[in-house]
N, C-alpha and C positions, 0 to 999 in steps of 0.2 A: 484668528484660528484657521488653520489649514483644513480645507474640506478634502479629506483623503478619498472619499468616494468619487468626487469629481476628478481628482488627479489620476485615479486608477481606472476610470471609466474608459472602455476601449474606444470610445468616440473622441476622447481627448487626444490631441496629438503631442506626444513626447518624442523628441529627437534622439533615438537610440543610435549610438555609434556603430557603424558597420564594422564587421570583423577585419576587413582588409586594412582599415585605418589603424586599429589597435595592433595588428600584426606588424605594421611598419615600425612601430615604436616599442613593442612588447618583447617578451611576455611581462605581465604585471602580477604582482602579489596581492593587490587589493584595489577595490573600486568602492568608494564610499557613497556612491549615488547610483544604485543599480536596481534591477529586479532580479529575482532568482533566475528567470528565463534568460535575461540579457547576459548575466554573468556566465551562465553555462555556454551560451553562444560564443562569448568572447574568450572563454577558457580561463576565467579569473576565479580561482577557488575561494578566495576570501572577499566578501562584499557586504555592504550594508544596503538596506532597502529603506523605503519611506517609513516603514514600521520600526525598524531598528535604528534609524536616524544616524547617518554617518557623521554628522556634526558633533554628536555626543560620544563618538568612539575615539579610542587612542590609535592614531595613525602611525606613531613613531616606531612601532614594532615591524612595520613593513618596509622593505627596501625600495620597491618600485611601485608607484601608485598611479592609477589612471583616474582622472576626474572629468566627467561630463555632467555637470550639475543641472538640476532643473532651473530654468531661466529665472524663476522668482527667487532663487537662492544663490545666484552666481557669486555675489560679493561675500556672502557668509562662507561659502566653500573656499573662495580665494583667500580670505583671512585665515581660515583654518589651515590651508595648504602652506601659506607663508610661515605661520607660526610653527607648523610641524617641521618644515625645512630648516628653519632657524634653530630648532631644538635638536633635530636628529640628522640633518643633512640628507634626507631621503631624495630619491629621484622621483619627482612629482611632475607628471604631464597633465596639462589642463586644456580642455577644449571649450571654446566660448565663441560667441559672435565676434567678428573682427572689430566691430564698433566699440567693444570694451576698451580697446587700446586708446581710444580718444577721450576717455572719461577721466575726470579728476579723481574719482574714487579708485580706479585701477592704479593710478600713479601714486596715490596716497598709500594704498595697501602695499604696493611693491617697492616703495622708495628705498628700503634697506636691503633689497635683494636684487639680483639680476634675472633676466629671462632670456632664454633662447627661443626666438620666435620661429616657428615653422609655417611658412606661407604656402598654401597649395596653389597649383596652377589653375584650378577651377573649383567650383563649389562642390562640397562634399554631399553625396547622396546618402541621407540618413535612412534608417529603417523605421517604419511606423510601428509603434508599440503594439505587441501581440499579433503582428502580421509579418509576412515576408515581403511586404511592399516597400520598395525604395521610393523616397520622395525627397526632392531638393527644396529646402526652405527658401524663402524670399530674401534671405540674408546670407552672407558669406561667413565662414568660420576660420579661426586661427587656432593652432595648437601651440602652446608654449610650455617650456620646461623651466621650472623655478631653479635657479642656480646662483652662483656668486657673481658672474659677469653677464653683460648683455651681448647677445649674438643674434645673427639673422641667418636663416637657412630656407631653402625652397624645396618643395617636393612635388612630384607629379602624381596626379590622379588619372588613371587610364580608364 
């Protein structure tokens, strides 16, 4: 059972996507793994929170979706994203630690779809939950779009 109090505790570090990253790829219609505050910062009108559980929502109604899931649910959100894409052809952008690309689970989940990998020139500085503080995690991240073919692209973080 998930301890929601621990997850929402301001001392817990959640990696919130900075607005400049979302602006590079957006605008987006839906974020299934957000907070009310974070969705407002990112300018995403439709969102799900830990309480409304984006994994239980219908994503097919949204054309363009941003996903930066909690680390303990990365693969569950990836499965949902792939199934949604296969059903509706949505534009789904997913942010995750770059190490996900080396896992058997990632390749198993994405074996029937392609991805366009967006590799940054440096580490993304995330926002600390409930603060305006930027913090760079000890791991690098990648953004990928679920699509029909595989592609590779690079982007600069200034």
